[in-house]
LUMBA-204565 format. One record per residue: residue number from 1; z, x, y of N, C-alpha, C in turn. Coordinates in Angstrom, 3 decimals. Example, Ala and Ser with C-alpha at 12.3 -4.5 7.8 and 13.67 -1.06 7.14 Angstrom:
// LUMBA-204565
     n         nz         nx         ny        caz        cax        cay         cz         cx         cy
     1      7.800     13.190     -5.690      7.800     12.300     -4.500      7.800     13.200     -3.300
     2      7.080     12.850     -2.250      7.140     13.670     -1.060      7.870     12.900      0.030
//
This chain:
// LUMBA-204565
     n         nz         nx         ny        caz        cax        cay         cz         cx         cy
     1    -26.425    116.660     30.939    -26.356    116.622     29.471    -25.248    117.588     29.020
     2    -24.350    117.059     28.208    -23.215    117.881     27.705    -23.596    118.463     26.325
     3    -23.412    119.810     26.197    -23.676    120.527     24.954    -22.374    121.216     24.608
     4    -21.929    120.935     23.347    -20.763    121.633     22.834    -21.242    122.574     21.785
     5    -20.660    123.766     21.711    -21.007    124.758     20.756    -19.834    125.091     19.816
     6    -20.154    125.137     18.545    -19.135    125.537     17.555    -19.646    126.828     16.893
     7    -18.743    127.756     16.729    -18.972    129.019     16.035    -17.793    129.355     15.179
     8    -17.892    129.235     13.895    -16.789    129.486     13.042    -16.489    130.982     12.987
     9    -15.247    131.277     12.612    -14.884    132.739     12.481    -14.369    132.984     11.065
    10    -14.384    134.164     10.625    -13.892    134.472      9.252    -15.078    134.955      8.368
    11    -14.717    135.462      7.274    -15.689    135.964      6.343    -15.414    135.498      4.939
    12    -16.358    135.696      4.044    -16.163    135.349      2.644    -16.725    134.017      2.352
    13    -16.124    133.397      1.236    -16.705    132.082      0.836    -16.195    130.991      1.759
    14    -16.623    129.735      1.408    -16.322    128.626      2.331    -14.867    128.331      2.410
    15    -14.084    128.688      1.405    -12.651    128.394      1.476    -11.902    129.182      2.535
    16    -12.377    130.482      2.714    -11.712    131.294      3.721    -12.667    131.645      4.884
    17    -13.597    130.747      5.185    -14.553    131.058      6.265    -13.915    130.741      7.599
    18    -12.808    130.085      7.646    -12.180    129.823      8.948    -12.904    128.793      9.770
    19    -13.552    127.818      9.055    -14.307    126.809      9.759    -13.350    125.755     10.276
    20    -12.977    125.791     11.516    -12.212    124.725     12.068    -13.158    123.707     12.666
    21    -13.297    122.622     12.025    -14.305    121.597     12.332    -13.806    120.648     13.306
    22    -14.530    120.456     14.403    -14.214    119.348     15.363    -14.604    118.031     14.803
    23    -13.874    116.972     15.010    -14.165    115.665     14.471    -15.568    115.201     14.936
    24    -15.950    115.569     16.096    -17.232    115.083     16.644    -18.413    115.661     15.852
    25    -18.210    116.667     15.047    -19.310    117.272     14.333    -19.377    116.861     12.846
    26    -18.485    116.008     12.376    -18.545    115.322     11.090    -18.720    116.265      9.901
    27    -18.102    117.519      9.988    -18.052    118.383      8.847    -19.329    119.177      8.632
    28    -20.289    119.014      9.542    -21.528    119.771      9.316    -21.314    121.281      9.311
    29    -20.517    121.858     10.231    -20.319    123.310     10.200    -19.604    123.779      8.934
    30    -18.668    122.991      8.466    -17.961    123.416      7.233    -18.846    123.376      6.068
    31    -19.732    122.380      5.945    -20.678    122.317      4.839    -21.621    123.508      4.932
    32    -22.180    123.799      6.115    -23.043    124.933      6.267    -22.370    126.251      5.874
    33    -21.132    126.407      6.241    -20.451    127.618      5.910    -20.388    127.844      4.386
    34    -20.272    126.706      3.642    -20.322    126.856      2.206    -21.637    127.161      1.561
    35    -22.688    126.809      2.363    -24.095    127.057      1.793    -24.568    128.464      2.067
    36    -24.284    128.973      3.190    -24.905    130.193      3.673    -24.119    131.440      3.316
    37    -24.772    132.630      3.313    -24.076    133.868      3.028    -23.340    134.435      4.276
    38    -23.861    134.072      5.460    -23.259    134.619      6.736    -22.602    133.462      7.574
    39    -21.414    133.020      7.207    -20.814    131.868      7.915    -20.501    132.109      9.362
    40    -20.397    133.381      9.711    -20.165    133.730     11.126    -21.346    133.454     12.054
    41    -22.522    133.321     11.426    -23.793    133.060     12.202    -24.066    131.574     12.355
    42    -23.272    130.736     11.723    -23.476    129.256     11.860    -23.138    128.785     13.246
    43    -24.079    128.100     13.845    -23.897    127.515     15.161    -24.346    126.086     15.101
    44    -23.523    125.179     15.640    -23.955    123.798     15.698    -23.734    123.258     17.145
    45    -24.819    122.867     17.764    -24.834    122.325     19.099    -24.825    120.842     18.977
    46    -24.002    120.104     19.690    -23.965    118.640     19.713    -24.610    118.198     21.005
    47    -25.773    117.602     20.934    -26.476    117.154     22.139    -26.691    115.643     22.139
    48    -26.052    114.929     23.113    -26.324    113.516     23.242    -27.785    113.311     23.717
    49    -28.486    112.445     23.046    -29.880    112.213     23.410    -30.115    110.704     23.420
    50    -29.786    110.102     24.461    -30.068    108.621     24.627    -29.139    107.879     23.620
    51    -29.795    107.192     22.672    -29.060    106.372     21.718    -28.487    107.149     20.564
    52    -28.942    108.381     20.349    -28.570    109.127     19.269    -27.877    110.448     19.700
    53    -27.153    111.011     18.764    -26.497    112.344     18.993    -27.202    113.338     18.068
    54    -27.776    114.340     18.600    -28.502    115.373     17.839    -27.657    116.556     17.536
    55    -27.581    116.949     16.285    -26.849    118.179     15.868    -27.876    119.219     15.656
    56    -27.875    120.242     16.564    -28.845    121.350     16.479    -28.152    122.478     15.677
    57    -28.719    122.849     14.583    -28.117    123.808     13.682    -28.878    125.151     13.751
    58    -28.192    126.207     13.792    -28.803    127.560     13.730    -27.968    128.394     12.844
    59    -28.650    129.138     11.849    -27.966    129.981     10.937    -28.676    131.362     10.989
    60    -28.162    132.298     10.274    -28.641    133.689     10.221    -30.135    133.582      9.645
    61    -31.012    134.473     10.067    -32.375    134.508      9.690    -32.451    134.534      8.112
    62    -31.579    135.253      7.440    -31.681    135.399      5.995    -31.170    134.051      5.331
    63    -30.483    133.169      5.990    -29.999    131.976      5.415    -30.801    130.718      5.733
    64    -31.920    130.874      6.492    -32.679    129.644      6.801    -33.214    129.014      5.571
    65    -33.656    129.714      4.580    -34.139    129.127      3.305    -33.035    128.373      2.570
    66    -31.852    128.715      2.721    -30.766    127.936      2.039    -30.468    126.624      2.642
    67    -30.701    126.537      3.995    -30.374    125.266      4.668    -31.604    124.357      4.619
    68    -32.816    124.954      4.894    -34.056    124.202      4.914    -34.957    124.752      3.801
    69    -34.544    124.506      2.537    -35.335    125.051      1.435    -36.658    124.409      1.258
    70    -37.446    124.785      0.260    -38.844    124.344      0.125    -38.873    122.853      0.040
    71    -38.131    122.201     -0.720    -38.177    120.753     -0.905    -37.218    120.029      0.007
    72    -36.426    120.728      0.836    -35.590    120.195      1.792    -34.420    119.381      1.251
    73    -33.921    119.790      0.092    -32.793    119.026     -0.495    -31.511    119.142      0.317
    74    -31.150    120.355      0.754    -29.908    120.553      1.461    -29.998    119.812      2.861
    75    -31.133    119.987      3.552    -31.271    119.271      4.822    -31.225    117.752      4.649
    76    -31.873    117.303      3.599    -31.894    115.844      3.318    -30.399    115.340      3.012
    77    -29.671    116.115      2.264    -28.266    115.790      1.919    -27.437    115.693      3.250
    78    -27.641    116.722      4.128    -26.869    116.702      5.438    -27.244    115.471      6.250
    79    -28.552    115.132      6.213    -28.933    113.956      6.976    -28.379    112.669      6.437
    80    -28.303    112.566      5.106    -27.700    111.415      4.444    -26.248    111.219      4.838
    81    -25.502    112.409      4.835    -24.140    112.332      5.266    -23.972    111.883      6.760
    82    -24.853    112.368      7.611    -24.844    111.964      8.987    -25.137    110.537      9.189
    83    -26.195    110.039      8.432    -26.532    108.658      8.532    -25.357    107.710      8.096
    84    -24.674    108.177      7.025    -23.491    107.342      6.576    -22.396    107.421      7.564
    85    -22.153    108.483      8.187    -21.086    108.582      9.190    -21.489    107.682     10.424
    86    -22.775    107.719     10.734    -23.212    106.929     11.873    -23.181    105.424     11.618
    87    -23.579    105.039     10.383    -23.556    103.686     10.083    -22.157    103.096     10.128
    88    -21.176    103.850      9.725    -19.790    103.355      9.740    -19.308    103.196     11.146
    89    -19.842    103.997     12.147    -19.402    103.850     13.496    -20.398    103.073     14.413
    90    -21.482    102.678     13.814    -22.496    102.018     14.635    -23.194    102.932     15.595
    91    -23.327    104.197     15.196    -24.040    105.192     16.012    -25.191    105.776     15.294
    92    -26.108    106.507     15.929    -27.197    107.178     15.294    -27.036    108.702     15.482
    93    -27.255    109.444     14.341    -27.177    110.885     14.418    -28.490    111.456     13.914
    94    -28.852    112.587     14.449    -30.055    113.285     13.973    -29.613    114.747     13.754
    95    -30.362    115.399     12.808    -30.076    116.809     12.487    -31.383    117.569     12.752
    96    -31.231    118.654     13.578    -32.381    119.512     13.973    -32.031    120.946     13.508
    97    -32.732    121.416     12.536    -32.504    122.786     12.003    -33.398    123.752     12.671
    98    -32.872    124.753     13.331    -33.661    125.743     14.066    -34.283    126.676     13.029
    99    -35.579    126.881     13.177    -36.177    127.864     12.236    -36.435    129.177     13.029
   100    -37.167    130.122     12.432    -37.280    131.395     13.017    -37.990    131.388     14.363
   101    -38.700    130.260     14.692    -39.409    130.220     15.974    -38.558    129.602     17.051
   102    -37.447    128.916     16.710    -36.643    128.326     17.696    -35.617    129.332     18.266
   103    -35.187    129.057     19.446    -34.200    129.885     20.127    -33.153    128.997     20.740
   104    -31.901    129.087     20.222    -30.841    128.218     20.734    -29.958    128.874     21.706
   105    -30.169    130.179     22.015    -29.319    130.884     22.945    -29.516    130.584     24.384
//
């Protein structure tokens, strides 16, 4: 199983976060860098899983609520974007957001 890891560099807001996005990640890291306060802590693992590709997202402990808020609006929006990208290419994508109990290291 191939796992690729993305870790942006830079500080500040999303414009100067230094998020160099790989095409295979469909802008998920860049969007997350714009949502969170600690863009350096954003990690996206791309894991092929049978018929789907799973994007495993990890952010700083203090930013979990911003990505996976109470009503799940940000997570739902990211999933909608992934579904649209997948539909255009005839592929399936899934988003897995690590919470405080998950360990991606």
